[in-house]
TORPA-4810 file (N, C-alpha, C, O; in nm, 3 decimals):
<nodes>
NODE_1_0.539_5.869_-12.975_0.522_5.789_-13.096_0.375_5.727_-13.107_0.329_5.658_-13.015_M
NODE_2_0.310_5.752_-13.211_0.184_5.697_-13.231_0.185_5.555_-13.291_0.274_5.519_-13.367_E
NODE_3_0.087_5.479_-13.257_0.082_5.345_-13.307_-0.050_5.323_-13.382_-0.154_5.381_-13.350_S
NODE_4_-0.040_5.238_-13.483_-0.155_5.200_-13.557_-0.232_5.092_-13.491_-0.332_5.048_-13.549_D
NODE_5_-0.195_5.045_-13.374_-0.258_4.939_-13.294_-0.317_4.983_-13.170_-0.267_5.071_-13.101_Y
NODE_6_-0.428_4.920_-13.140_-0.502_4.957_-13.020_-0.513_4.836_-12.924_-0.530_4.723_-12.971_S
NODE_7_-0.504_4.858_-12.791_-0.521_4.744_-12.701_-0.670_4.711_-12.705_-0.757_4.798_-12.696_K
NODE_8_-0.693_4.582_-12.718_-0.830_4.529_-12.732_-0.872_4.463_-12.605_-0.987_4.475_-12.563_L
NODE_9_-0.779_4.390_-12.541_-0.816_4.313_-12.422_-0.684_4.282_-12.338_-0.575_4.271_-12.394_Y
NODE_10_-0.701_4.271_-12.209_-0.599_4.231_-12.123_-0.648_4.131_-12.015_-0.745_4.156_-11.943_A
NODE_11_-0.578_4.019_-12.008_-0.630_3.919_-11.912_-0.546_3.790_-11.916_-0.431_3.787_-11.960_G
NODE_12_-0.611_3.687_-11.867_-0.531_3.560_-11.859_-0.496_3.500_-11.989_-0.563_3.524_-12.089_S
NODE_13_-0.396_3.426_-11.989_-0.342_3.353_-12.110_-0.452_3.272_-12.176_-0.464_3.275_-12.298_F
NODE_14_-0.530_3.202_-12.102_-0.640_3.112_-12.159_-0.743_3.196_-12.234_-0.781_3.158_-12.345_I
NODE_15_-0.790_3.307_-12.179_-0.892_3.391_-12.243_-0.833_3.455_-12.363_-0.899_3.462_-12.466_V
NODE_16_-0.707_3.504_-12.355_-0.640_3.571_-12.464_-0.634_3.477_-12.583_-0.667_3.517_-12.695_V
NODE_17_-0.592_3.349_-12.559_-0.575_3.249_-12.667_-0.713_3.216_-12.728_-0.722_3.199_-12.850_Q
NODE_18_-0.817_3.208_-12.652_-0.952_3.185_-12.710_-0.991_3.302_-12.798_-1.040_3.282_-12.909_L
NODE_19_-0.970_3.423_-12.752_-1.007_3.542_-12.830_-0.926_3.546_-12.957_-0.979_3.577_-13.063_I
NODE_20_-0.793_3.515_-12.947_-0.699_3.513_-13.063_-0.750_3.417_-13.173_-0.747_3.446_-13.292_T
NODE_21_-0.798_3.301_-13.126_-0.843_3.199_-13.224_-0.970_3.252_-13.296_-0.984_3.240_-13.418_Q
NODE_22_-1.061_3.312_-13.216_-1.180_3.366_-13.274_-1.152_3.477_-13.372_-1.214_3.483_-13.478_N
NODE_23_-1.062_3.562_-13.338_-1.017_3.672_-13.430_-0.964_3.617_-13.557_-1.005_3.656_-13.666_L
NODE_24_-0.872_3.527_-13.542_-0.806_3.467_-13.663_-0.909_3.403_-13.753_-0.896_3.413_-13.875_E
NODE_25_-1.011_3.337_-13.701_-1.112_3.274_-13.780_-1.180_3.384_-13.866_-1.227_3.354_-13.976_K
NODE_26_-1.186_3.508_-13.820_-1.249_3.619_-13.895_-1.146_3.701_-13.981_-1.177_3.809_-14.032_Q
NODE_27_-1.031_3.649_-13.991_-0.928_3.718_-14.072_-0.854_3.830_-13.999_-0.786_3.909_-14.065_G
NODE_28_-0.864_3.841_-13.870_-0.794_3.941_-13.793_-0.674_3.883_-13.724_-0.685_3.790_-13.644_I
NODE_29_-0.560_3.939_-13.756_-0.439_3.888_-13.689_-0.395_3.978_-13.574_-0.339_4.084_-13.600_T
NODE_30_-0.417_3.941_-13.451_-0.383_4.022_-13.333_-0.238_4.012_-13.295_-0.168_3.923_-13.344_P
NODE_31_-0.191_4.099_-13.211_-0.055_4.092_-13.156_-0.071_4.064_-13.006_-0.147_4.133_-12.939_I
NODE_32_-0.005_3.970_-12.955_-0.015_3.931_-12.816_0.114_3.976_-12.745_0.225_3.940_-12.783_V
NODE_33_0.093_4.060_-12.638_0.207_4.105_-12.565_0.204_4.039_-12.435_0.107_4.047_-12.360_K
NODE_34_0.322_3.969_-12.405_0.327_3.887_-12.284_0.448_3.933_-12.203_0.556_3.880_-12.228_D
NODE_35_0.439_4.023_-12.110_0.550_4.075_-12.031_0.606_3.962_-11.948_0.727_3.964_-11.923_E
NODE_36_0.529_3.863_-11.903_0.586_3.753_-11.826_0.689_3.677_-11.903_0.796_3.648_-11.851_T
NODE_37_0.657_3.643_-12.027_0.756_3.574_-12.101_0.882_3.654_-12.134_0.993_3.600_-12.132_E
NODE_38_0.865_3.776_-12.162_0.972_3.868_-12.187_1.065_3.877_-12.063_1.187_3.871_-12.074_S
NODE_39_1.002_3.892_-11.943_1.074_3.897_-11.821_1.157_3.768_-11.791_1.273_3.768_-11.749_A
NODE_40_1.080_3.660_-11.820_1.150_3.528_-11.794_1.269_3.510_-11.885_1.372_3.460_-11.842_R
NODE_41_1.256_3.550_-12.008_1.369_3.525_-12.102_1.488_3.625_-12.067_1.604_3.600_-12.099_L
NODE_42_1.454_3.733_-12.005_1.559_3.823_-11.965_1.614_3.793_-11.821_1.706_3.859_-11.774_A
NODE_43_1.555_3.694_-11.755_1.614_3.647_-11.627_1.543_3.717_-11.508_1.590_3.704_-11.394_G
NODE_44_1.431_3.788_-11.529_1.364_3.853_-11.425_1.233_3.782_-11.395_1.180_3.707_-11.477_F
NODE_45_1.185_3.807_-11.275_1.050_3.751_-11.238_0.949_3.860_-11.248_0.983_3.978_-11.254_G
NODE_46_0.822_3.820_-11.251_0.709_3.922_-11.256_0.592_3.866_-11.179_0.567_3.745_-11.178_T
NODE_47_0.523_3.953_-11.115_0.410_3.914_-11.026_0.288_3.884_-11.105_0.193_3.832_-11.047_P
NODE_48_0.283_3.912_-11.234_0.157_3.895_-11.315_0.169_3.775_-11.407_0.151_3.789_-11.528_T
NODE_49_0.199_3.660_-11.356_0.224_3.544_-11.440_0.088_3.502_-11.509_-0.018_3.490_-11.448_Y
NODE_50_0.105_3.482_-11.640_-0.008_3.444_-11.719_-0.094_3.557_-11.775_-0.197_3.531_-11.837_G
NODE_51_-0.053_3.680_-11.753_-0.128_3.795_-11.795_-0.075_3.847_-11.929_0.045_3.871_-11.946_F
NODE_52_-0.167_3.863_-12.024_-0.132_3.904_-12.152_-0.215_4.020_-12.202_-0.326_4.042_-12.154_Q
NODE_53_-0.162_4.093_-12.297_-0.245_4.201_-12.363_-0.259_4.170_-12.509_-0.165_4.122_-12.573_E
NODE_54_-0.377_4.196_-12.563_-0.406_4.172_-12.700_-0.422_4.304_-12.779_-0.493_4.394_-12.733_L
NODE_55_-0.362_4.316_-12.892_-0.374_4.438_-12.967_-0.416_4.402_-13.112_-0.384_4.294_-13.163_Y
NODE_56_-0.489_4.497_-13.175_-0.533_4.477_-13.309_-0.506_4.611_-13.387_-0.494_4.718_-13.327_V
NODE_57_-0.497_4.600_-13.516_-0.488_4.722_-13.594_-0.607_4.803_-13.582_-0.717_4.749_-13.580_H
NODE_58_-0.592_4.938_-13.572_-0.696_5.028_-13.545_-0.810_5.016_-13.644_-0.926_5.038_-13.608_S
NODE_59_-0.779_4.983_-13.766_-0.879_4.969_-13.868_-0.977_4.851_-13.848_-1.087_4.846_-13.905_S
NODE_60_-0.931_4.758_-13.766_-1.004_4.634_-13.733_-1.072_4.631_-13.601_-1.139_4.535_-13.563_E
NODE_61_-1.052_4.749_-13.524_-1.093_4.746_-13.379_-1.240_4.723_-13.359_-1.279_4.642_-13.275_K
NODE_62_-1.323_4.790_-13.431_-1.468_4.772_-13.410_-1.516_4.630_-13.433_-1.592_4.575_-13.353_K
NODE_63_-1.471_4.571_-13.540_-1.510_4.425_-13.569_-1.447_4.340_-13.460_-1.514_4.248_-13.414_K
NODE_64_-1.325_4.363_-13.415_-1.263_4.285_-13.315_-1.330_4.301_-13.180_-1.335_4.204_-13.106_A
NODE_65_-1.380_4.415_-13.144_-1.450_4.436_-13.021_-1.572_4.351_-13.017_-1.600_4.291_-12.913_E
NODE_66_-1.647_4.342_-13.125_-1.765_4.254_-13.125_-1.730_4.110_-13.109_-1.806_4.037_-13.045_A
NODE_67_-1.619_4.066_-13.164_-1.571_3.929_-13.149_-1.533_3.898_-13.002_-1.557_3.789_-12.950_I
NODE_68_-1.472_4.001_-12.938_-1.433_3.983_-12.797_-1.555_3.973_-12.710_-1.565_3.886_-12.624_V
NODE_69_-1.647_4.062_-12.735_-1.776_4.061_-12.654_-1.845_3.924_-12.670_-1.886_3.865_-12.570_A
NODE_70_-1.857_3.873_-12.792_-1.920_3.746_-12.815_-1.848_3.629_-12.742_-1.909_3.544_-12.678_T
NODE_71_-1.709_3.632_-12.756_-1.628_3.533_-12.691_-1.640_3.535_-12.538_-1.652_3.428_-12.478_T
NODE_72_-1.636_3.649_-12.475_-1.641_3.657_-12.337_-1.793_3.618_-12.285_-1.809_3.566_-12.175_L
NODE_73_-1.891_3.643_-12.364_-2.026_3.604_-12.331_-2.040_3.452_-12.331_-2.115_3.396_-12.251_A
NODE_74_-1.966_3.384_-12.424_-1.973_3.238_-12.430_-1.876_3.169_-12.332_-1.891_3.050_-12.304_E
NODE_75_-1.783_3.239_-12.283_-1.681_3.186_-12.196_-1.744_3.162_-12.060_-1.676_3.116_-11.968_F
</nodes>
């Protein structure tokens, strides 16, 4: 199954939240995937606590990559 979304970044909760805020300021709505929270809600543990993945629509990927690069440079 193909997706219209591409993984943009994977890392700590704090960095993902900062990138998400900066993307939203530019009108890009990302999707945050958090396996830790999903596992917790299902009653399972996970060794990657606080690790999240950030996805954006493929049509916004280039613009989003520039925002990620700027955000990480300022972090």
